[in-house]
N, C-alpha and C positions, 0 to 999 in steps of 0.2 A: 504494500500500500504506500502511496506517495502523495504529497500535497501537490495540487495543481499549481503551476507557476503563474496562472492568470489571476490568482487571488492577490488582493492588496495585502502588503506585509503587516499592516496594523490591525487586521481582523483578529478577533478573539479566537481562541482555540476551537470553541464549539461552532464558530461561524466559518471556519476554513473548509474548503472543498478538497476532498481526496478522491483518488481513483486507484484501481488495481491494475497491475500489468495485464496484458492480453492473455497470457498463459494462466495467471491466477484467476482472472475473470471467467475463462472457459471452464476451469475446474470447479469453481464455485457454482456457476450456473448449471453445470451438468449434474451436480449433487442434489439438485432440487427439481421436482417435477414442474412442468409449465403451469399446471393447475395451482400448485402451492405458490409459485411466483406471482401469479395473478391475484390470488387471495391476499398475499402479503402486501403487494403493491396497493391494493384497494384499502387495506387496513392502515397502512402508513399514510396514504393520501388523505383518508378520513381524519386521522389524528392531526396531520398538518393543517388541514382545513379548519378543524375545531380550535387549533391553537393560534390561528391568525388573530393578531390584535392583542394577544396576551403576552406579557413579558415575565417569564418565570425567573425566580431568583436562583441562579445557578450555584453560587457559593453555598447556599443553604442545603443543597442536596448532599454535598460532601460531609456536612456536619452531622447528618442523621441517617444517611443511606449511602450505599455504594453506587446506586443507579437512580436515574430520574423515575418518577411515578409513571 
């Protein structure tokens, strides 16, 4: 996994865009069925859509949890 060079250097870590190498992407995508990829894409899209306009407090996550809710 590597950070995309088109990102602004002043972006916060959670705002940076990353990508996988072509080989890694092929392996990862081959490990999951197309049906599961579609379901997961829908779930992530719905989560992002619901989060638009909200500003979570990222430092608070680390104080109480290891991952965001």
